[in-house]
VEXDREN-2710 file (C-alpha; in Angstrom, 1 decimal):
% VEXDREN-2710
k/r/px/py/pz
1/UNK/5.1/157.3/57.3
2/UNK/7.9/156.7/59.9
3/UNK/8.3/160.4/60.8
4/UNK/7.2/160.7/64.5
5/UNK/6.0/164.3/63.8
6/UNK/3.4/162.9/61.3
7/UNK/1.9/160.8/64.1
8/UNK/1.4/163.8/66.5
9/UNK/-2.3/164.5/67.2
10/UNK/-3.1/167.8/68.7
11/UNK/-5.8/167.5/71.3
12/UNK/-8.9/169.7/70.8
13/UNK/-8.5/173.2/72.2
14/UNK/-11.7/173.6/74.2
15/UNK/-10.7/176.7/76.1
16/UNK/-10.6/180.3/74.9
17/UNK/-7.5/182.2/75.9
18/UNK/-8.6/185.3/77.7
19/UNK/-7.4/188.8/76.7
20/UNK/-5.2/189.8/79.5
21/UNK/-4.1/193.1/78.0
22/UNK/-6.5/194.9/80.3
23/UNK/-4.4/193.6/83.3
24/UNK/-1.1/194.7/82.0
25/UNK/-0.7/197.9/84.1
26/UNK/-1.1/196.3/87.5
27/UNK/-0.1/198.3/90.5
28/UNK/3.4/197.1/91.3
29/UNK/5.6/198.7/88.6
30/UNK/5.9/195.3/86.8
31/UNK/3.6/194.6/84.0
32/UNK/0.9/192.0/84.6
33/UNK/1.6/191.8/88.3
34/UNK/-1.1/192.9/90.8
35/UNK/-0.8/193.2/94.6
36/UNK/-3.7/193.4/97.0
37/UNK/-3.1/194.3/100.7
38/UNK/-5.5/193.7/103.5
39/UNK/-5.7/195.7/106.7
40/UNK/-5.4/192.6/108.8
41/UNK/-2.0/191.0/109.1
42/UNK/-1.4/187.7/107.5
43/UNK/0.7/185.7/105.1
44/UNK/2.3/187.0/101.9
45/UNK/0.6/184.9/99.1
46/UNK/1.8/184.6/95.5
47/UNK/-0.3/183.0/92.8
48/UNK/1.3/182.6/89.3
49/UNK/-0.2/181.7/86.0
50/UNK/1.4/181.3/82.5
51/UNK/4.7/180.1/83.7
52/UNK/4.3/178.4/80.4
53/UNK/2.6/180.4/77.7
54/UNK/0.3/177.8/76.4
55/UNK/-1.1/176.6/79.7
56/UNK/-4.1/178.9/79.6
57/UNK/-6.2/177.5/82.4
58/UNK/-4.1/179.5/84.9
59/UNK/-4.7/182.7/82.9
60/UNK/-8.5/182.0/83.0
61/UNK/-8.3/181.6/86.8
62/UNK/-6.4/184.9/87.4
63/UNK/-8.6/186.7/84.9
64/UNK/-11.6/185.4/86.8
65/UNK/-10.2/186.5/90.2
66/UNK/-9.3/190.0/88.9
67/UNK/-12.9/190.3/87.7
68/UNK/-14.0/189.5/91.3
69/UNK/-11.6/192.2/92.5
70/UNK/-13.2/194.7/90.1
71/UNK/-16.6/193.7/91.6
72/UNK/-15.3/194.4/95.1
73/UNK/-13.6/191.3/96.5
74/UNK/-10.6/191.9/98.7
75/UNK/-8.4/189.5/100.7
76/UNK/-9.4/189.4/104.4
77/UNK/-5.8/189.4/105.6
78/UNK/-2.2/189.5/104.4
79/UNK/-1.0/190.3/101.0
80/UNK/-2.0/188.7/97.7
81/UNK/0.1/188.9/94.5
82/UNK/-1.3/187.8/91.2
83/UNK/1.2/187.4/88.4
84/UNK/0.8/186.5/84.7
85/UNK/4.3/185.2/84.0
86/UNK/5.4/184.4/80.5
87/UNK/3.1/186.9/78.8
88/UNK/5.4/187.2/75.7
89/UNK/5.0/183.5/75.0
90/UNK/1.3/183.7/75.7
91/UNK/0.9/186.5/73.2
92/UNK/2.0/183.9/70.6
93/UNK/-0.6/181.3/71.5
94/UNK/-2.3/180.0/68.4
95/UNK/-5.2/177.4/68.9
96/UNK/-4.3/176.0/65.5
97/UNK/-0.7/175.3/66.6
98/UNK/-0.7/175.5/70.4
99/UNK/2.5/173.8/71.4
100/UNK/5.2/176.3/70.3
101/UNK/4.0/179.0/72.7
102/UNK/5.2/177.2/75.8
103/UNK/8.1/179.5/75.8
104/UNK/10.0/182.0/73.7
105/UNK/13.7/181.3/74.3
106/UNK/13.8/178.7/77.2
107/UNK/11.6/177.2/79.9
108/UNK/10.7/179.9/82.5
109/UNK/10.4/177.1/85.1
110/UNK/14.0/176.0/85.0
111/UNK/15.8/179.3/85.7
112/UNK/15.1/179.8/89.4
113/UNK/18.6/179.1/90.8
114/UNK/20.5/182.1/92.2
115/UNK/23.4/181.5/90.0
116/UNK/21.2/181.6/86.9
117/UNK/19.2/184.6/87.9
118/UNK/22.3/186.5/88.9
119/UNK/24.4/185.1/86.1
120/UNK/25.5/186.8/82.8
121/UNK/23.2/184.7/80.6
122/UNK/20.3/186.5/79.0
123/UNK/16.9/185.4/77.5
124/UNK/13.4/186.7/77.5
125/UNK/12.4/184.2/80.1
126/UNK/15.3/185.1/82.3
127/UNK/14.4/188.8/82.1
128/UNK/10.9/188.0/83.2
129/UNK/12.0/185.7/86.0
130/UNK/14.3/188.5/87.3
131/UNK/11.4/190.9/87.3
132/UNK/9.2/188.4/89.2
133/UNK/11.9/187.3/91.6
134/UNK/11.2/189.9/94.3
135/UNK/7.6/188.8/94.5
136/UNK/8.5/185.1/94.7
137/UNK/11.2/185.7/97.3
138/UNK/8.7/187.7/99.4
139/UNK/6.1/185.0/99.5
140/UNK/5.2/182.8/102.5
141/UNK/2.8/180.7/100.4
142/UNK/2.9/180.1/96.6
143/UNK/0.6/178.6/94.1
144/UNK/1.9/178.0/90.6
145/UNK/-1.0/177.0/88.1
146/UNK/0.0/174.6/85.3
147/UNK/-1.5/172.0/82.9
148/UNK/-0.2/169.0/81.0
149/UNK/0.5/168.1/77.4
150/UNK/-1.1/164.6/77.6
151/UNK/-4.5/163.6/79.1
152/UNK/-4.2/163.0/82.8
153/UNK/-6.2/163.5/85.9
154/UNK/-5.1/166.6/87.9
155/UNK/-2.1/166.2/90.2
156/UNK/-0.2/168.3/92.7
157/UNK/3.5/168.6/92.1
158/UNK/4.9/169.0/95.7
159/UNK/8.4/169.6/94.6
160/UNK/11.0/167.5/96.4
161/UNK/9.7/168.2/99.9
162/UNK/7.3/166.1/102.1
163/UNK/6.2/169.3/103.8
164/UNK/4.4/170.3/100.6
165/UNK/2.6/167.0/100.4
166/UNK/1.3/167.6/103.9
167/UNK/0.2/171.1/102.9
168/UNK/-1.6/169.6/99.8
169/UNK/-3.5/167.3/102.2
170/UNK/-4.7/170.4/104.1
171/UNK/-5.8/171.9/100.8
172/UNK/-7.7/168.7/100.0
173/UNK/-7.2/168.8/96.2
174/UNK/-6.4/167.2/93.9
175/UNK/-6.6/163.5/94.3
176/UNK/-3.0/162.7/93.3
177/UNK/0.0/164.2/95.0
178/UNK/3.5/164.0/93.6
179/UNK/6.9/164.2/95.2
180/UNK/9.7/164.1/92.7
181/UNK/13.4/164.5/92.2
182/UNK/13.5/168.0/90.6
183/UNK/14.4/168.7/87.1
184/UNK/17.9/168.0/85.6
185/UNK/17.4/171.1/83.3
186/UNK/17.2/173.6/86.2
187/UNK/15.6/174.7/89.4
188/UNK/11.8/175.2/89.4
189/UNK/10.1/178.2/91.1
190/UNK/8.5/175.9/93.8
191/UNK/12.0/174.7/94.8
192/UNK/13.5/178.2/95.2
193/UNK/15.0/179.3/98.5
194/UNK/12.9/178.3/101.6
195/UNK/10.4/176.5/99.4
196/UNK/13.1/173.8/98.9
197/UNK/14.3/173.8/102.5
198/UNK/12.5/171.2/104.7
199/UNK/13.3/173.4/107.7
200/UNK/11.6/176.5/106.4
201/UNK/8.0/177.3/107.0
202/UNK/7.5/178.6/103.5
203/UNK/5.1/176.4/101.3
204/UNK/4.9/176.2/97.5
205/UNK/2.5/174.1/95.4
206/UNK/2.4/173.5/91.6
207/UNK/-0.9/172.2/90.4
208/UNK/-1.3/170.4/87.0
209/UNK/-4.9/171.0/86.2
210/UNK/-5.4/168.4/83.5
211/UNK/-4.6/168.4/79.8
212/UNK/-3.6/171.9/78.6
213/UNK/-6.8/172.8/76.7
214/UNK/-9.6/170.6/78.0
215/UNK/-12.5/172.5/79.3
216/UNK/-12.3/170.9/82.8
217/UNK/-8.8/172.3/83.4
218/UNK/-10.2/175.8/83.9
219/UNK/-12.6/174.6/86.5
220/UNK/-9.8/172.8/88.3
221/UNK/-7.6/175.9/88.1
222/UNK/-10.3/178.2/89.6
223/UNK/-11.3/175.6/92.2
224/UNK/-7.7/175.2/93.4
225/UNK/-7.2/179.0/93.6
226/UNK/-10.4/179.5/95.6
227/UNK/-9.5/176.7/98.0
228/UNK/-6.0/178.0/98.4
229/UNK/-7.2/181.5/99.3
230/UNK/-9.6/179.9/101.8
231/UNK/-6.9/177.8/103.4
232/UNK/-4.7/180.8/104.0
233/UNK/-7.6/182.9/105.4
234/UNK/-7.6/185.4/102.6
235/UNK/-11.2/184.4/101.8
236/UNK/-14.0/183.4/104.1
237/UNK/-15.8/180.0/104.1
238/UNK/-18.9/181.3/102.4
239/UNK/-17.1/182.8/99.5
240/UNK/-15.1/179.6/99.1
241/UNK/-18.2/177.5/99.2
242/UNK/-19.9/179.7/96.6
243/UNK/-17.1/179.5/94.1
244/UNK/-15.7/175.9/94.4
245/UNK/-16.3/174.0/91.2
246/UNK/-14.8/170.5/91.8
247/UNK/-15.8/168.0/94.5
248/UNK/-13.2/167.0/97.0
249/UNK/-11.7/163.7/96.1
250/UNK/-12.6/160.8/98.4
251/UNK/-8.9/160.4/99.2
252/UNK/-5.5/161.7/98.1
253/UNK/-2.8/159.3/97.0
254/UNK/1.0/160.1/96.9
255/UNK/3.3/159.1/94.0
256/UNK/7.0/159.3/94.9
257/UNK/9.2/159.7/91.8
258/UNK/12.5/157.8/91.9
259/UNK/14.0/158.9/88.6
260/UNK/13.4/160.8/85.4
261/UNK/13.7/159.5/81.8
262/UNK/15.7/162.2/80.0
263/UNK/16.0/162.4/76.3
264/UNK/19.5/162.1/74.9
265/UNK/18.6/162.9/71.3
266/UNK/15.7/164.0/69.1
267/UNK/15.3/160.2/68.3
268/UNK/13.8/159.5/71.7
269/UNK/10.6/157.3/71.4
270/UNK/8.4/155.3/73.7
271/UNK/8.1/151.6/72.8
272/UNK/4.8/151.0/74.4
273/UNK/1.6/153.1/74.7
274/UNK/1.8/155.6/77.6
275/UNK/-0.8/157.6/79.6
276/UNK/-0.6/159.8/82.5
277/UNK/-0.4/157.8/85.8
278/UNK/-0.5/154.6/83.8
279/UNK/1.0/151.7/85.7
280/UNK/3.4/149.1/84.2
281/UNK/3.0/145.9/86.2
282/UNK/6.3/144.2/85.8
283/UNK/9.8/145.4/86.5
284/UNK/12.2/145.2/83.6
285/UNK/9.6/146.1/80.9
286/UNK/11.3/148.0/78.1
287/UNK/9.8/151.4/78.1
288/UNK/11.6/153.6/75.7
289/UNK/14.6/153.8/73.3
290/UNK/17.0/156.6/72.3
291/UNK/19.5/155.5/69.8
292/UNK/21.1/152.3/71.2
293/UNK/20.0/153.1/74.8
294/UNK/16.9/151.4/76.2
295/UNK/15.0/152.4/79.3
296/UNK/13.4/149.7/81.5
297/UNK/10.9/149.9/84.4
298/UNK/12.9/149.7/87.6
299/UNK/10.3/148.0/89.7
300/UNK/6.8/146.4/89.6
301/UNK/3.8/148.7/89.4
302/UNK/5.8/151.5/88.0
303/UNK/3.8/154.7/87.6
304/UNK/4.4/156.9/84.5
305/UNK/4.1/160.5/85.5
306/UNK/3.4/163.0/82.8
307/UNK/4.8/161.2/79.8
308/UNK/5.1/163.2/76.6
309/UNK/7.2/163.9/73.6
310/UNK/5.7/167.1/72.3
311/UNK/8.5/169.7/71.8
312/UNK/10.9/167.2/73.5
313/UNK/14.5/168.2/73.1
314/UNK/17.8/166.5/74.3
315/UNK/18.0/167.1/78.0
316/UNK/14.2/167.3/78.4
317/UNK/12.2/164.9/80.6
318/UNK/10.1/162.4/78.7
319/UNK/8.5/160.8/81.7
320/UNK/9.1/160.4/85.5
321/UNK/9.0/157.0/87.0
322/UNK/7.5/156.5/90.5
323/UNK/5.5/154.4/92.9
324/UNK/2.3/154.9/94.9
325/UNK/3.2/155.0/98.5
326/UNK/-0.2/153.9/99.7
END
């Protein structure tokens, strides 16, 4: 009865994972990567889904847009790349046991540093990242579509750069924006190259659309994709208005993360109930324990960003701690 695994409750899987086999061939020479070029000049835009294989709302969004392409839709300007990323992990998705298909060998969103991509190490995720790298490095604008293990309102991960929060405000969704400190386990795609340089005009966003398998996550993913294409001028206002699915929030709030709580062992556990964007009122509140080590909230009104222990391993982030800036 004291086994934490026995207490794990898998949320209901309300979404059906689309069959993306029909999109395998693409037109780029890389499986599951499609590129559309308009006659008019414009930005190079990269949209990616399935960076994690069990985050299926992004697959639903790209599958939806590729059906629009089949029906005749084309970007008005620039170049649009649509990539299904960790398709090998996605092929293992099982609604009866949906957590393990996040990855095969390692997290695809921790391998984007040059020294890792060009290094001698090998994994199935690294091979896929190396195949996707030319498209990522070519992009002026990037949208990476994700979801979360625990129930939480949608939020936009703006990486470590304030420029991406400003870009999110132009996009208008979602209601919560996040600037964090990066991941100790490795560089994320949205921090790679110019995306992580405050002086560069390149912009990258990572949207967390809600809990992995809740029905609303698919609507958030499609809505964000539609608005993103409209913001960059790849779609006209009429098309955007016809296909948006989620109302604009009355305002957007920014959470700035100050630190991450990283598991030291498989014995990590929270000592109080947690929820996404929950606020702990008092500084010094004991939050979690790992062996003899205790974590305490560092300040009043501490915001818990994406807490979770599903598939948590030593070195993995259990929760980020931050503050609302407004």
